ChimeraX commands (.cxc) that place a marker at each C-alpha (Angstrom):
marker #1 position 0.00,0.00,0.00 radius 0.5
marker #1 position 1.18,3.53,-0.73 radius 0.5
marker #1 position 1.83,5.72,2.28 radius 0.5
marker #1 position 0.66,9.29,2.83 radius 0.5
marker #1 position 4.29,10.42,2.62 radius 0.5
marker #1 position 4.63,8.75,-0.79 radius 0.5
marker #1 position 1.41,10.37,-1.99 radius 0.5
marker #1 position 2.65,13.76,-0.75 radius 0.5
marker #1 position 5.95,13.23,-2.59 radius 0.5
marker #1 position 4.09,12.51,-5.84 radius 0.5
marker #1 position 1.90,15.61,-5.52 radius 0.5
marker #1 position 4.97,17.72,-4.66 radius 0.5
marker #1 position 6.89,16.42,-7.66 radius 0.5
marker #1 position 4.03,17.13,-10.05 radius 0.5
marker #1 position 3.52,20.58,-8.51 radius 0.5
marker #1 position 7.21,21.47,-8.90 radius 0.5
marker #1 position 7.17,20.27,-12.49 radius 0.5
marker #1 position 4.04,22.24,-13.40 radius 0.5
marker #1 position 5.66,25.41,-12.09 radius 0.5
marker #1 position 8.99,24.60,-13.77 radius 0.5
marker #1 position 7.42,23.95,-17.18 radius 0.5
marker #1 position 5.17,27.00,-16.87 radius 0.5
marker #1 position 8.24,29.17,-16.31 radius 0.5
marker #1 position 10.45,27.37,-18.87 radius 0.5
marker #1 position 8.17,26.93,-21.82 radius 0.5
marker #1 position 8.46,26.97,-25.58 radius 0.5
marker #1 position 4.78,26.63,-26.47 radius 0.5
marker #1 position 2.98,29.16,-28.61 radius 0.5
marker #1 position 1.45,30.60,-25.43 radius 0.5
marker #1 position 4.76,31.56,-23.78 radius 0.5
marker #1 position 5.94,35.15,-23.63 radius 0.5
marker #1 position 9.27,36.32,-25.02 radius 0.5
marker #1 position 11.04,34.94,-21.95 radius 0.5
marker #1 position 9.49,31.46,-22.26 radius 0.5
marker #1 position 7.02,31.94,-19.42 radius 0.5
marker #1 position 3.29,31.58,-19.08 radius 0.5
marker #1 position 1.55,33.36,-16.22 radius 0.5
marker #1 position -0.65,31.45,-13.82 radius 0.5
marker #1 position -3.58,33.50,-15.08 radius 0.5
marker #1 position -2.90,32.62,-18.72 radius 0.5
marker #1 position -2.38,28.93,-17.95 radius 0.5
marker #1 position -5.61,28.86,-15.95 radius 0.5
marker #1 position -7.51,30.54,-18.79 radius 0.5
marker #1 position -6.12,28.15,-21.41 radius 0.5
marker #1 position -6.91,25.11,-19.24 radius 0.5
marker #1 position -10.35,26.38,-18.21 radius 0.5
marker #1 position -9.28,26.26,-14.57 radius 0.5
marker #1 position -9.16,28.94,-11.89 radius 0.5
marker #1 position -5.99,30.91,-11.29 radius 0.5
marker #1 position -6.29,30.05,-7.61 radius 0.5
marker #1 position -6.15,26.32,-8.45 radius 0.5
marker #1 position -2.93,26.82,-10.42 radius 0.5
marker #1 position -1.50,28.92,-7.56 radius 0.5
marker #1 position -2.49,26.29,-4.99 radius 0.5
marker #1 position -1.02,23.46,-7.08 radius 0.5
marker #1 position 2.29,25.33,-7.30 radius 0.5
marker #1 position 2.31,26.43,-3.65 radius 0.5
marker #1 position 4.52,24.68,-1.12 radius 0.5
marker #1 position 2.27,25.94,1.67 radius 0.5
marker #1 position -1.03,24.54,0.39 radius 0.5
marker #1 position -1.75,20.84,0.04 radius 0.5
marker #1 position -3.86,20.97,-3.10 radius 0.5
marker #1 position -5.05,17.72,-4.61 radius 0.5
marker #1 position -5.83,17.57,-8.31 radius 0.5
marker #1 position -6.94,15.00,-10.84 radius 0.5
marker #1 position -5.09,13.26,-13.63 radius 0.5
marker #1 position -7.39,15.19,-15.98 radius 0.5
marker #1 position -6.00,18.48,-14.65 radius 0.5
marker #1 position -2.43,17.26,-15.21 radius 0.5
marker #1 position -3.31,16.04,-18.71 radius 0.5
marker #1 position -4.91,19.38,-19.58 radius 0.5
marker #1 position -1.92,21.36,-18.31 radius 0.5
marker #1 position 0.39,18.98,-20.18 radius 0.5
marker #1 position -1.43,19.60,-23.43 radius 0.5
marker #1 position -1.45,23.39,-23.05 radius 0.5
marker #1 position 2.22,23.55,-22.06 radius 0.5
marker #1 position 3.10,21.10,-24.84 radius 0.5
marker #1 position 5.01,18.90,-22.39 radius 0.5
marker #1 position 4.70,15.09,-22.46 radius 0.5
marker #1 position 2.35,13.95,-19.68 radius 0.5
marker #1 position 4.92,11.56,-18.21 radius 0.5
marker #1 position 7.42,14.40,-17.71 radius 0.5
marker #1 position 5.33,15.65,-14.80 radius 0.5
marker #1 position 6.11,12.40,-12.97 radius 0.5
marker #1 position 9.89,12.78,-13.13 radius 0.5
marker #1 position 12.29,14.29,-10.59 radius 0.5
marker #1 position 14.51,15.76,-13.31 radius 0.5
marker #1 position 13.38,19.36,-12.71 radius 0.5
marker #1 position 14.31,19.52,-9.03 radius 0.5
marker #1 position 14.49,23.19,-8.15 radius 0.5
marker link #1:1,2 radius 0.2
marker link #1:2,3 radius 0.2
marker link #1:3,4 radius 0.2
marker link #1:4,5 radius 0.2
marker link #1:5,6 radius 0.2
marker link #1:6,7 radius 0.2
marker link #1:7,8 radius 0.2
marker link #1:8,9 radius 0.2
marker link #1:9,10 radius 0.2
marker link #1:10,11 radius 0.2
marker link #1:11,12 radius 0.2
marker link #1:12,13 radius 0.2
marker link #1:13,14 radius 0.2
marker link #1:14,15 radius 0.2
marker link #1:15,16 radius 0.2
marker link #1:16,17 radius 0.2
marker link #1:17,18 radius 0.2
marker link #1:18,19 radius 0.2
marker link #1:19,20 radius 0.2
marker link #1:20,21 radius 0.2
marker link #1:21,22 radius 0.2
marker link #1:22,23 radius 0.2
marker link #1:23,24 radius 0.2
marker link #1:24,25 radius 0.2
marker link #1:25,26 radius 0.2
marker link #1:26,27 radius 0.2
marker link #1:27,28 radius 0.2
marker link #1:28,29 radius 0.2
marker link #1:29,30 radius 0.2
marker link #1:30,31 radius 0.2
marker link #1:31,32 radius 0.2
marker link #1:32,33 radius 0.2
marker link #1:33,34 radius 0.2
marker link #1:34,35 radius 0.2
marker link #1:35,36 radius 0.2
marker link #1:36,37 radius 0.2
marker link #1:37,38 radius 0.2
marker link #1:38,39 radius 0.2
marker link #1:39,40 radius 0.2
marker link #1:40,41 radius 0.2
marker link #1:41,42 radius 0.2
marker link #1:42,43 radius 0.2
marker link #1:43,44 radius 0.2
marker link #1:44,45 radius 0.2
marker link #1:45,46 radius 0.2
marker link #1:46,47 radius 0.2
marker link #1:47,48 radius 0.2
marker link #1:48,49 radius 0.2
marker link #1:49,50 radius 0.2
marker link #1:50,51 radius 0.2
marker link #1:51,52 radius 0.2
marker link #1:52,53 radius 0.2
marker link #1:53,54 radius 0.2
marker link #1:54,55 radius 0.2
marker link #1:55,56 radius 0.2
marker link #1:56,57 radius 0.2
marker link #1:57,58 radius 0.2
marker link #1:58,59 radius 0.2
marker link #1:59,60 radius 0.2
marker link #1:60,61 radius 0.2
marker link #1:61,62 radius 0.2
marker link #1:62,63 radius 0.2
marker link #1:63,64 radius 0.2
marker link #1:64,65 radius 0.2
marker link #1:65,66 radius 0.2
marker link #1:66,67 radius 0.2
marker link #1:67,68 radius 0.2
marker link #1:68,69 radius 0.2
marker link #1:69,70 radius 0.2
marker link #1:70,71 radius 0.2
marker link #1:71,72 radius 0.2
marker link #1:72,73 radius 0.2
marker link #1:73,74 radius 0.2
marker link #1:74,75 radius 0.2
marker link #1:75,76 radius 0.2
marker link #1:76,77 radius 0.2
marker link #1:77,78 radius 0.2
marker link #1:78,79 radius 0.2
marker link #1:79,80 radius 0.2
marker link #1:80,81 radius 0.2
marker link #1:81,82 radius 0.2
marker link #1:82,83 radius 0.2
marker link #1:83,84 radius 0.2
marker link #1:84,85 radius 0.2
marker link #1:85,86 radius 0.2
marker link #1:86,87 radius 0.2
marker link #1:87,88 radius 0.2
marker link #1:88,89 radius 0.2
marker link #1:89,90 radius 0.2
view
């Protein structure tokens, strides 16, 4: 069985990766610096800006569905599985 600590680690990894890829992005939605604001990402994903902020926050334990991750993945033009990798540790 998966422990609460393991679940927290998975959510934290996905959260870090969402923020990383939002701030280091080459999609058509990125600004000249390769960034997409939380507001813009929320709008493109049909989500609230507060949900994006909570997902990225280290202070809030925000749960989210696989559908949310898949939607963000599509908008950011990042392979879905990349959100489940520790390679962007920051």
